[in-house]
NUTORSE-362897 format. One record per residue (C-alpha): residue number from 1; chain; x, y, z. Coordinates in nm, 2 decimals. Example, Ala and Ser with C-alpha at 12.3 -4.5 7.8 and 13.67 -1.06 7.14 Angstrom:
NUTORSE-362897
<miza k="1" c="A" x="1.23" y="-0.45" z="0.78"/>
<miza k="2" c="A" x="1.37" y="-0.11" z="0.71"/>
END
This chain:
NUTORSE-362897
<miza k="1" c="A" x="8.38" y="-4.88" z="-1.46"/>
<miza k="2" c="A" x="8.47" y="-5.01" z="-1.80"/>
<miza k="3" c="A" x="8.81" y="-5.13" z="-1.67"/>
<miza k="4" c="A" x="8.64" y="-5.34" z="-1.40"/>
<miza k="5" c="A" x="8.41" y="-5.48" z="-1.66"/>
<miza k="6" c="A" x="8.70" y="-5.57" z="-1.89"/>
<miza k="7" c="A" x="8.89" y="-5.74" z="-1.61"/>
<miza k="8" c="A" x="8.58" y="-5.94" z="-1.52"/>
<miza k="9" c="A" x="8.53" y="-6.04" z="-1.88"/>
<miza k="10" c="A" x="8.90" y="-6.14" z="-1.91"/>
<miza k="11" c="A" x="8.88" y="-6.36" z="-1.60"/>
<miza k="12" c="A" x="8.55" y="-6.51" z="-1.72"/>
<miza k="13" c="A" x="8.70" y="-6.60" z="-2.06"/>
<miza k="14" c="A" x="9.04" y="-6.71" z="-1.93"/>
<miza k="15" c="A" x="9.22" y="-6.44" z="-2.13"/>
<miza k="16" c="A" x="9.44" y="-6.30" z="-1.85"/>
<miza k="17" c="A" x="9.79" y="-6.26" z="-2.00"/>
<miza k="18" c="A" x="9.90" y="-6.07" z="-1.69"/>
<miza k="19" c="A" x="9.83" y="-6.37" z="-1.47"/>
<miza k="20" c="A" x="10.13" y="-6.59" z="-1.55"/>
<miza k="21" c="A" x="10.13" y="-6.78" z="-1.22"/>
<miza k="22" c="A" x="10.50" y="-6.69" z="-1.19"/>
<miza k="23" c="A" x="10.64" y="-6.47" z="-0.92"/>
<miza k="24" c="A" x="10.85" y="-6.20" z="-1.09"/>
<miza k="25" c="A" x="11.22" y="-6.20" z="-1.03"/>
<miza k="26" c="A" x="11.21" y="-5.84" z="-0.89"/>
<miza k="27" c="A" x="10.99" y="-5.96" z="-0.60"/>
<miza k="28" c="A" x="11.20" y="-6.27" z="-0.55"/>
<miza k="29" c="A" x="11.51" y="-6.05" z="-0.52"/>
<miza k="30" c="A" x="11.34" y="-5.83" z="-0.27"/>
<miza k="31" c="A" x="11.23" y="-6.13" z="-0.06"/>
<miza k="32" c="A" x="11.52" y="-6.37" z="-0.11"/>
<miza k="33" c="A" x="11.81" y="-6.16" z="-0.24"/>
<miza k="34" c="A" x="12.12" y="-6.05" z="-0.05"/>
<miza k="35" c="A" x="11.95" y="-5.74" z="0.08"/>
<miza k="36" c="A" x="11.62" y="-5.91" z="0.14"/>
<miza k="37" c="A" x="11.34" y="-5.76" z="0.36"/>
<miza k="38" c="A" x="11.28" y="-5.93" z="0.69"/>
<miza k="39" c="A" x="10.94" y="-6.11" z="0.70"/>
<miza k="40" c="A" x="10.64" y="-5.92" z="0.83"/>
<miza k="41" c="A" x="10.29" y="-5.83" z="0.70"/>
<miza k="42" c="A" x="10.24" y="-5.80" z="0.33"/>
<miza k="43" c="A" x="9.95" y="-5.66" z="0.12"/>
<miza k="44" c="A" x="9.91" y="-5.75" z="-0.25"/>
<miza k="45" c="A" x="9.69" y="-5.49" z="-0.42"/>
<miza k="46" c="A" x="9.53" y="-5.63" z="-0.73"/>
<miza k="47" c="A" x="9.64" y="-5.98" z="-0.63"/>
<miza k="48" c="A" x="9.46" y="-6.16" z="-0.91"/>
<miza k="49" c="A" x="9.46" y="-6.53" z="-0.85"/>
<miza k="50" c="A" x="9.70" y="-6.51" z="-0.55"/>
<miza k="51" c="A" x="10.03" y="-6.62" z="-0.70"/>
<miza k="52" c="A" x="10.23" y="-6.37" z="-0.50"/>
<miza k="53" c="A" x="10.02" y="-6.39" z="-0.19"/>
<miza k="54" c="A" x="10.10" y="-6.76" z="-0.18"/>
<miza k="55" c="A" x="10.47" y="-6.69" z="-0.26"/>
<miza k="56" c="A" x="10.50" y="-6.44" z="0.03"/>
<miza k="57" c="A" x="10.32" y="-6.67" z="0.27"/>
<miza k="58" c="A" x="10.56" y="-6.95" z="0.18"/>
<miza k="59" c="A" x="10.85" y="-6.72" z="0.25"/>
<miza k="60" c="A" x="10.77" y="-6.61" z="0.61"/>
<miza k="61" c="A" x="10.52" y="-6.33" z="0.55"/>
<miza k="62" c="A" x="10.17" y="-6.29" z="0.67"/>
<miza k="63" c="A" x="10.01" y="-6.20" z="0.34"/>
<miza k="64" c="A" x="9.68" y="-6.05" z="0.24"/>
<miza k="65" c="A" x="9.56" y="-6.00" z="-0.12"/>
<miza k="66" c="A" x="9.29" y="-5.78" z="-0.25"/>
<miza k="67" c="A" x="9.12" y="-5.79" z="-0.59"/>
<miza k="68" c="A" x="8.79" y="-5.66" z="-0.73"/>
<miza k="69" c="A" x="8.74" y="-5.96" z="-0.96"/>
<miza k="70" c="A" x="8.52" y="-6.22" z="-0.79"/>
<miza k="71" c="A" x="8.66" y="-6.50" z="-1.02"/>
<miza k="72" c="A" x="9.02" y="-6.40" z="-0.94"/>
<miza k="73" c="A" x="8.94" y="-6.40" z="-0.57"/>
<miza k="74" c="A" x="8.78" y="-6.75" z="-0.60"/>
<miza k="75" c="A" x="9.10" y="-6.88" z="-0.76"/>
<miza k="76" c="A" x="9.32" y="-6.70" z="-0.51"/>
<miza k="77" c="A" x="9.12" y="-6.85" z="-0.22"/>
<miza k="78" c="A" x="9.18" y="-7.20" z="-0.36"/>
<miza k="79" c="A" x="9.55" y="-7.12" z="-0.41"/>
<miza k="80" c="A" x="9.61" y="-7.01" z="-0.05"/>
<miza k="81" c="A" x="9.36" y="-7.24" z="0.12"/>
<miza k="82" c="A" x="9.64" y="-7.45" z="0.28"/>
<miza k="83" c="A" x="9.85" y="-7.15" z="0.39"/>
<miza k="84" c="A" x="9.75" y="-7.03" z="0.74"/>
<miza k="85" c="A" x="9.94" y="-6.70" z="0.70"/>
<miza k="86" c="A" x="9.76" y="-6.61" z="0.37"/>
<miza k="87" c="A" x="9.42" y="-6.46" z="0.30"/>
<miza k="88" c="A" x="9.24" y="-6.28" z="0.02"/>
<miza k="89" c="A" x="8.96" y="-6.03" z="0.02"/>
<miza k="90" c="A" x="8.73" y="-5.92" z="-0.26"/>
<miza k="91" c="A" x="8.73" y="-5.54" z="-0.27"/>
<miza k="92" c="A" x="8.83" y="-5.21" z="-0.43"/>
<miza k="93" c="A" x="9.19" y="-5.11" z="-0.36"/>
<miza k="94" c="A" x="9.09" y="-4.74" z="-0.36"/>
<miza k="95" c="A" x="8.87" y="-4.80" z="-0.06"/>
<miza k="96" c="A" x="9.11" y="-4.97" z="0.18"/>
<miza k="97" c="A" x="8.96" y="-4.80" z="0.48"/>
<miza k="98" c="A" x="8.63" y="-4.98" z="0.41"/>
<miza k="99" c="A" x="8.80" y="-5.33" z="0.39"/>
<miza k="100" c="A" x="8.89" y="-5.56" z="0.68"/>
<miza k="101" c="A" x="9.26" y="-5.47" z="0.67"/>
<miza k="102" c="A" x="9.35" y="-5.33" z="1.01"/>
<miza k="103" c="A" x="9.72" y="-5.38" z="1.07"/>
<miza k="104" c="A" x="10.01" y="-5.18" z="0.95"/>
<miza k="105" c="A" x="10.18" y="-5.36" z="0.66"/>
<miza k="106" c="A" x="10.56" y="-5.38" z="0.61"/>
<miza k="107" c="A" x="10.53" y="-5.45" z="0.24"/>
<miza k="108" c="A" x="10.27" y="-5.34" z="-0.02"/>
<miza k="109" c="A" x="10.30" y="-5.50" z="-0.36"/>
<miza k="110" c="A" x="10.12" y="-5.39" z="-0.67"/>
<miza k="111" c="A" x="10.19" y="-5.56" z="-1.00"/>
<miza k="112" c="A" x="9.99" y="-5.37" z="-1.26"/>
<miza k="113" c="A" x="9.70" y="-5.24" z="-1.06"/>
<miza k="114" c="A" x="9.78" y="-4.88" z="-0.98"/>
<miza k="115" c="A" x="9.86" y="-4.79" z="-1.34"/>
<miza k="116" c="A" x="9.50" y="-4.89" z="-1.45"/>
<miza k="117" c="A" x="9.32" y="-4.70" z="-1.18"/>
<miza k="118" c="A" x="9.14" y="-4.38" z="-1.31"/>
<miza k="119" c="A" x="9.36" y="-4.08" z="-1.23"/>
<miza k="120" c="A" x="9.08" y="-3.92" z="-1.03"/>
<miza k="121" c="A" x="9.09" y="-4.22" z="-0.79"/>
<miza k="122" c="A" x="9.46" y="-4.26" z="-0.75"/>
<miza k="123" c="A" x="9.48" y="-4.02" z="-0.45"/>
<miza k="124" c="A" x="9.24" y="-4.25" z="-0.26"/>
<miza k="125" c="A" x="9.46" y="-4.54" z="-0.34"/>
<miza k="126" c="A" x="9.77" y="-4.35" z="-0.22"/>
<miza k="127" c="A" x="9.60" y="-4.23" z="0.10"/>
<miza k="128" c="A" x="9.48" y="-4.59" z="0.18"/>
<miza k="129" c="A" x="9.83" y="-4.73" z="0.13"/>
<miza k="130" c="A" x="9.98" y="-4.47" z="0.36"/>
<miza k="131" c="A" x="9.71" y="-4.53" z="0.63"/>
<miza k="132" c="A" x="9.79" y="-4.91" z="0.62"/>
<miza k="133" c="A" x="10.17" y="-4.91" z="0.62"/>
<miza k="134" c="A" x="10.42" y="-4.90" z="0.90"/>
<miza k="135" c="A" x="10.71" y="-4.65" z="0.91"/>
<miza k="136" c="A" x="10.99" y="-4.80" z="0.70"/>
<miza k="137" c="A" x="10.74" y="-5.01" z="0.49"/>
<miza k="138" c="A" x="10.83" y="-5.08" z="0.13"/>
<miza k="139" c="A" x="10.59" y="-5.01" z="-0.15"/>
<miza k="140" c="A" x="10.68" y="-5.20" z="-0.47"/>
<miza k="141" c="A" x="10.48" y="-5.12" z="-0.78"/>
<miza k="142" c="A" x="10.51" y="-5.25" z="-1.14"/>
<miza k="143" c="A" x="10.35" y="-5.00" z="-1.38"/>
<miza k="144" c="A" x="10.32" y="-4.93" z="-1.75"/>
<miza k="145" c="A" x="10.45" y="-4.60" z="-1.87"/>
<miza k="146" c="A" x="10.22" y="-4.30" z="-1.86"/>
<miza k="147" c="A" x="10.03" y="-4.29" z="-2.18"/>
<miza k="148" c="A" x="9.67" y="-4.18" z="-2.20"/>
<miza k="149" c="A" x="9.43" y="-4.32" z="-1.93"/>
<miza k="150" c="A" x="9.66" y="-4.61" z="-1.83"/>
<miza k="151" c="A" x="10.02" y="-4.59" z="-1.70"/>
<miza k="152" c="A" x="10.23" y="-4.37" z="-1.47"/>
<miza k="153" c="A" x="10.55" y="-4.17" z="-1.48"/>
<miza k="154" c="A" x="10.83" y="-4.16" z="-1.23"/>
<miza k="155" c="A" x="10.72" y="-3.81" z="-1.14"/>
<miza k="156" c="A" x="10.36" y="-3.92" z="-1.07"/>
<miza k="157" c="A" x="10.49" y="-4.20" z="-0.85"/>
<miza k="158" c="A" x="10.70" y="-3.96" z="-0.65"/>
<miza k="159" c="A" x="10.43" y="-3.69" z="-0.62"/>
<miza k="160" c="A" x="10.13" y="-3.91" z="-0.58"/>
<miza k="161" c="A" x="10.27" y="-4.09" z="-0.28"/>
<miza k="162" c="A" x="10.44" y="-3.78" z="-0.12"/>
<miza k="163" c="A" x="10.46" y="-3.69" z="0.17"/>
<miza k="164" c="A" x="10.42" y="-4.04" z="0.30"/>
<miza k="165" c="A" x="10.67" y="-4.23" z="0.08"/>
<miza k="166" c="A" x="11.00" y="-4.14" z="-0.08"/>
<miza k="167" c="A" x="11.13" y="-4.31" z="-0.39"/>
<miza k="168" c="A" x="11.43" y="-4.54" z="-0.32"/>
<miza k="169" c="A" x="11.47" y="-4.72" z="-0.65"/>
<miza k="170" c="A" x="11.34" y="-4.78" z="-1.00"/>
<miza k="171" c="A" x="11.41" y="-5.08" z="-1.21"/>
<miza k="172" c="A" x="11.33" y="-5.05" z="-1.58"/>
<miza k="173" c="A" x="11.09" y="-5.31" z="-1.71"/>
<miza k="174" c="A" x="11.11" y="-5.47" z="-2.06"/>
<miza k="175" c="A" x="10.75" y="-5.52" z="-2.15"/>
<miza k="176" c="A" x="10.60" y="-5.29" z="-2.26"/>
<miza k="177" c="A" x="10.88" y="-5.05" z="-2.33"/>
<miza k="178" c="A" x="10.90" y="-4.78" z="-2.06"/>
<miza k="179" c="A" x="10.74" y="-5.00" z="-1.79"/>
<miza k="180" c="A" x="10.92" y="-5.00" z="-1.46"/>
<miza k="181" c="A" x="10.93" y="-5.13" z="-1.10"/>
<miza k="182" c="A" x="10.91" y="-4.85" z="-0.85"/>
<miza k="183" c="A" x="11.03" y="-4.90" z="-0.50"/>
<miza k="184" c="A" x="10.92" y="-4.64" z="-0.23"/>
<miza k="185" c="A" x="10.98" y="-4.64" z="0.14"/>
<miza k="186" c="A" x="10.73" y="-4.51" z="0.40"/>
<miza k="187" c="A" x="10.87" y="-4.22" z="0.60"/>
END
């Protein structure tokens, strides 16, 4: 609960260093690079102000973003208002089955959301992602290293999403040290 309050406070005061308004190069590579994914349905969990929902919609994807922060969702709705294949929903990413997201997604993106979810609720997140992804779907997660209540390890990413997903790649991040991009594929 304190995490949700701290995010709400951060959006209220405009102190959101994680919300740069820039799509990360790792996502750009996945969408536009030489081995790019074909367009499809994308889900951005913890979408913030919708930067990546808009990016995906502009690059041939039907994109849905979810965030628990009302202020972030208001900003995201403004950002995607002119994009017919983009939408955002206020909600808890650990309760996907209770949200209006019916179709199987081909890509699930999470930039810094999963690593801040309480460990006791992470299985709910993983089950929800598995239930809302198509076979062969890609799960791309940026996460801080596992330290204390926040962060993950490569082992947790592998184990938490098994048996639905298998790891297919890990790109070391630079900030903070030990952060990484995890790429998993739905089996």
